[in-house]
N, C-alpha and C positions, 0 to 999 in steps of 0.2 A: 504492499500500501504506500502511493510517494506520499502522503500526510504522517507517517511514522516517524518519519526523518524533520528533521529544521525542529524549531521552538514554535509555540505556540504562546503566546499575549494576553490577555485579560487586561482589556480598557473599559474604566468604571467613573465615576466621578472624582473618583479620589486622584484618577489620570487626569482631571479636567473635562474631562465630558460632563455638559451643563446637565444632562438625565442617563439614568439608565434606559428609559424609554427611546430608541432609537426609531424611528419610523418610511426612513426611507434613506437612501445612499446613492451619493451620483461621485463618479469619479472623472476630474475635470480632462480637458487635455493637458494641460501641465502636471498631470498628478497627484494632485490635492485630492482629495478625500473630503466631500462634503457632507455632511449626517444634518437630516432633519427631526426633530429630537422635542419632547415635549415641553422643553426648557429653552428653546431658542435653536439657533444654526449654530453648525462648530466646521470648521476647518479644519483638516489633520493634514499636517506634511509627514507622518511617519516619526516625528517627533512630540509634537506638542499640538495642543488642541487650541484655537484662537475660533473665544465663542462669541457669537454676536446676538444681540436681543431687545427688545423695547428699547432699552435703552440709545443704542446704535441707529434706532429710526423702524426697525423691524415692525410690521402693524400689529404682529401678537407673537407670544412667546411659544403656542401650540404648533407646530409646526409639520406637516403631514408628506407634504411631496417637495421635489427641488427637477427644477427644470431648467439646460442649459441654452441659451441661444448659439448660435454660431458665432456670431460677433462679443460670447463672452459674460454677456450679462446675464443675472442668475434670475430663475424666477422661484421664491416658498411661498404655498402653500399654506394658508394657516385656515384656522377657528372662523375670522374673523374679516379674510379675502385676500388678498394677492399683493407679496410685497417683489417689485425688482430691484435686485441690487446690482450694482456695478463697481467692479473692483478698483477699476481706473479713473474714477471720476473724486473730486474733491472729496473729502472727507465729511463734510456739511451735505452732499448732492448725491452721495452714492446710493442712498434706497430713493425709491419713489411706493408711494401704497396704494392699493385700490383697493377700498373696501368692500364688501359683498352686500350687495344689492340697494346698491348705487351706480350709478352714469351706464347703463346697461349690461354690467357684471351680475349675473343671476345670485339669488343670495345664498346663505349659509355658507357652512364650510367646503373650501376649497379639496377636494380629496388629489385630483389628478390635474399635471399641464402637459403638454402636448405641441407638437407645431409639426404641419404641414408640409410635405417641401417647399410650396411658395413663402414660405416665411410664418404664415399666420397660424398666433397662437391659437390656442382653445384650453378652457378650465373646465373642467368638470366640478360643479357646487353642488350640492344638496338638492338645492331648487333647480336646478338645470343647469344647460349645455351655454357656454358664450362662448365667441369667437373673437378674439383681436386684433385687427388687422395692422396695428403699428398705430394707428390714431384713435379707434372707437373700438369701443364694446357692444358686442349684439347679442343677444338673446336667440336662440336656435327655437322656434315655437316648436310645439308637442313634445318633447324631451320631457320625461314625468320625473318626478325628485328621487332620489337616497332617504328610503326612509333609514334614520339613526337607529329602528329596532331590530330591522336585518341586517347590522353590518357583523364585520368579524369581530373579534375581541381587541378593545382600545390597543390593544402591546401589538398587533397586529398591519401588514399592509394588502391592504387588498386591491389592484391595479382596478379603476373602474374609468380608464379610458386608453385609447390606442389609435395607431398612425399604422396602417398596411403600409405594405411596397408601389401601391397604387397612389398612396396619397389619402384613401378614404376614413373617417376618422369612425371610428369603435367606442359607443358606452352604454353604461350596463344598467339598470333602475333596478326597484325594489317590486322585486317579484311581478315586473310587468314587459319579461324578456331583453333582445341584447337591439341595438339600434345601430343601423348605420349613415352614416354621413358624406354623402358625396356633391359636393360643390352645395349647391339648395337641394339638391335631392336628398330627403327623409326618410330614412326606410325603416319599417319595424321587423326582428324576423320574429316571429312565433312558432312554439312549437303546434298550432291550435293550425 
């Protein structure tokens, strides 16, 4: 077994991680590991953790997902909306926040964020699905909400959004089947 060799190391809050509840992981092209936790976002360089919280500009400490744009900006989905983080911006301008339920972003927790090949950012929230073209958020009509009662335990990650190789967006709902979005065409895939 290849894992018998080498050394295993456990990282915890004692090591600098902001929370022992980690919901998502993202390896950036520069090799940094980003972690979405119940108490903020952390960047791990292999030696130490650099934590980001509401004090740094994050919209909420409860972070469930991470997405990185091709140009390097990171999106964090939280209980209260989405934060976009530009690590190359001046410190006071690194975060831009988008509260759920405002300016076209559907309401509730942001479960997942992804992008299609055309650069459109898609956000799956508790109340629906939203597309962001870089200027405006637009809710996709007809996508049912995700009920918090049907979610897996709080310490697990359930993917609620995916983009296939054809650029189609797929999302799940609570007991209302699977949905596929291709441009403006919204299709409910049902077993009935």
